[in-house]
C-alpha angles and dihedrals in degrees: 000000000000091000092051089055088051089050092050090049087052089053092052091053090047091053090047093049093046089051089052089058089071094045093047089067094213092324093302094118108069103204097050089043092055091043092054093050091049092044094052091044092054092042095053092043091054091044089054091050092049090054089070089083107006117077113248094239092053097041094048094045090052092044095048097038099047091038090056093047093045092049090050089053091049089051090053098045103033103028099032092237116164122228116204122221088259090054091051090048090051091051090050090053090052092051092047088050091054090051091049091050089055094046091051093052092049092051090048090053092049094050091046092053091047090054091061 
């Protein structure tokens, strides 16, 4: 459970850093530019730590999927971006895919332990 909390913290830093990309205005604004480099550095470091106990395929699917969905929400609420119905549907598919990836790994672990 500890490593999933580390992974979710990594996702929050990834969402933060990705949001700073927009504010950095092609690296012309110093503070957001520095913040995005630090944010991505922390995010990747925490992702690497989480991989100690979470399989890569699961960790990355969670990280990328929830990071994408979180960034879309930040775009909506902080930058007044509009998501179409098709965009929302696509985000729902991503989230469902992340859930399915996690279900598959849990069932693999159960069948592996039953084989012993």
